[in-house]
C-alpha positions, 0 to 999 in steps of 0.5 A: 649951538651945543649939539650942532657943534658936539660933531660926532660926540653920540652921548651930551650932557648938560649940567644946570647949577648956579644960582636956585636953579628951579627959581625959573623952573620954565625955562629949566623944563623948555631947554629939555624938552627942546634939547630932547627933541632934537639931541633925537632930530640928529641921533643923539643922546642928551641928558640932564642934571642940576644942582638945587638947594630942594627948598622949591622942589614940589611933587609937579617938579619931582615927576619931570624931572623922573619923567625926563631923568634929570639927574639931581644934586641937592645942595646941602649948608652945614649940618642940619640944625645950619643948614635949618637957619640958612634954608628956611619955607615961609612957612618956618620950616627948615628946608631938610624937613622937605627931604624926610618924606614918608 
């Protein structure tokens, strides 16, 4: 519908947000793949972005986001200490630990 209703606009932007976007990564993936395929058929350019707290990012997801040039906004709950108290991995690490890659 978005592509159809965009009329003569050559560029479309889709943002995934609300709750934790990556909880339903399969829907995000299929939407990106479908929209890219359909937009190419209609000679339009579609871009994507998403908002995440970062706790569900994996190498596989990062690779997909990079491959499809999906912009990523990482939300934080305050400073490192407060964020890590609010967003904890199953192994007990705070979420900001995963954001500091070497």
